[in-house]
N, C-alpha and C positions, 0 to 999 in steps of 0.2 A: 597465861593471857597467850595469844595469838594473832599477830596481826596478819594480814591475806592483802595484798598489799591492789589487789582487784577486784578489793570489793569496801576501799578506802576508800568514801566518799571523795574526801578532796586532787586524788589521782588520777578516779572514775569523774566529778570536774577536771584535772589538766585532762587528761584524753580527748572529753568532749570535745571541748573549747577548740583544739588546737583542730582533730578532724572540720569540723561548721568552720574552722580560718581556713583553712584547706582547702576546703570546699567553695567555699566561699572563694579565694580570692581564685578560682579559676576563673573564679565571674570579671572580673578587674585587668583580670591580666590578660584574656584571651579581647576583652577588648578595647582597651588602654595603655596593655601592656608592664602597667602597675607593681611594684612591688606592693605586700602588705603592712610596711613602715608609708609608701604616697602616702595608699588607698587612705591611710588614718591618719597623716596631715591636711593630704582633703581634705575626706568629710571633718573632721572640727573645724580648720579652716571656716566651707564654706556655715557650722553651722556657732564657731565663734571668731565673725576679721578681727581682722587686728588684733592677736595671740603673739605673745609675745614665744619665744623658743622654749624656755619653762613651762609658760602654760602648758604646748602641748606638747609635754614630757607627761604633764600633770592628767590632763584629759585620756592621752591617748592610749597612756600606762603603759610609758618607752621610758628608753637608757637617752640622756642627753646625745652620744652619738651615733646615733639609730638615728633619732627623729634630724641633726644637724646633717646625716647624707642624704639624709629624704629629702631635709627642705634644699637644700645644694641642687640632688635632679633634677626636682623639681622646676625651683628659678634656672635652670640651664633649659626647659622643656618649656617658660613663658610661661605656666602654670600660674608662676606664686611671686610674687617684689616683696618684697623690705622695705620694708621709709625707719630712721628714725624718728621715735615719739616725743611730742613734744612736750607731754608732761614733765620727761623720764629722760638726757639725751643719751643720760646709758643706756637703756631700751632700745632694742628694736623690733618693730613689729611687723609682722610679717601679715599679705593679705594673698588672697586667689584676686589673680589678669581674670582675667572679659574670655583670656581661655582659658583658665581651670573653671572657672564658674560655667561653662558651655562644656566640658569634661563632667566634669558633676555633675548636669542638670542630665545629662546622660545618660550618666553612670543609676542619678537613683531608680527610675522606676524602672533597673537592670533585680536591683539589689532589692528592690521588696518586690520584685516577680517571685525572687529565689527565691527570702525569708517564704513567702507566703510559699511556697514546696511543697520550702522542706518540713513546715508547720503541719499541710493538711496530712498530715498522715492521724495528726491528734483532734482529737472531737472537742467544738468553742468551749467541753468546758474546761478541756486538759489542758491548753489555753489557757485558762484564764485561772487554776490551779497554776501551774511551772511558771508564769511572771510573776505572784501573790507570791512562790516560794523561795525566785531567785534574789524578789527587792529584802525582803523577809530575807532569805542570809545575806545578803550582801551590805545590807545597812547594820 
């Protein structure tokens, strides 16, 4: 039995994900000077306000040091703040500032337009099949 790496699904998926991520990164890097990690933290906090750094690691599938760096940078830019949890004094909750929310609101239409442009190569049926397959393989 022989393994051809370029035909091996996990390898092909990783390459595709990296390519798509790198291309989309140009959008938020150009518009806001954000790194991949900063974008993911910003986006996840917009969807999950008052998350802990650990929760962001899980949501964004990033390691603790990467999330910590991104959180620190975004805090320095005034995009997010941290507060002690009233329920658990050991936990620090992160949330977007008005400036962070405004930046996210500015980036969302660009993200949607970019995704639309990426997917316009596919028919409506193929888009549905793609999303169904992604959902199936990811569950």
